Each structure stands twice: as C-alpha cells, then as structure tokens.
Steps between C-alpha positions, in 0.01 A plus 500: 500500500157419345195599693125449468512154341155413636323815372256419216406797298126575441403561137472866571848511662646324197341739261611799693855377517509417116355842429770663722764284314391604155471862608856482629619337182327761293691763696832308462443510117510883480846608619836368614534468873707699738659307795250642749213409272646152459487446877138634514395245234666212678300596806182519291568162344573347836172630634311370195659151513442472870294208609418241226455737196679380181451663173351302210739468217229514227365837639856633533574407138182661382588811686850518365389445125255770546783752563673700224854371414673783668288440821592127495871599468477737802295251710761227424784732606320607814418140600874414452609786724232400767616139486868581527440739787282251673777235461750745641280566808462127561870444475579785737278361756212758473162362573311402189215245513613195322161432331496861374859456373417189318192675343718794388739252346221327308365839390841601373559161323 
C-alpha cells in the first residue's frame, strides 16, 4: 500500500535522496549481488523512494553514461535482479511500498 502521498520534499531532502540514490547505484555497478545484498538494496531503495521522491531520467542517464561499459553491465544485471526479487516479494504478499516498487520498475526499465 502506498504511504506518504501528501509529503512534499524540501529541496535539501530531494538532493539528499538523489545523492543517496546515485551512491547506491555506484555501489551496484561494482560487483554482482548476493541474495542477502539484494534484499538490503531493496530496503535501501524503498527508503530512498519513500515520500514523493522520483529520480530524474536526465540525471540518471548522465550517471549511467559516465560509467565504464563493464560497470554499466553489472549495474544493469543487478537492477534486473532487484526488480525480479521485488516482483516476487509483491506476489508473495510481502509488504513492499507500491510507490517504491513503481520507482524500482522505472529505474530498471
């Protein structure tokens, strides 16, 4: 179930969440995930995407193209794993914030 629909992020809060997202993505571009790490990253992404935070595609794209090819491949693979595992959690009835799930889906897409 979605929460915090009425929360409007301040500019500082938005910048902090965006910085956290890009730091997380940088870590995701380094090594393939273990199952436990995948769960941890899902939790971190749900925290980042809480409230009304949405990543900006232009900044996401700029970040991705700044990575080396091998880093982009690792990031893509890890985002796929995170998305698949998040879908499985939702299907099994585990609590996953819908807004966060939708953002993870857009991040993966």
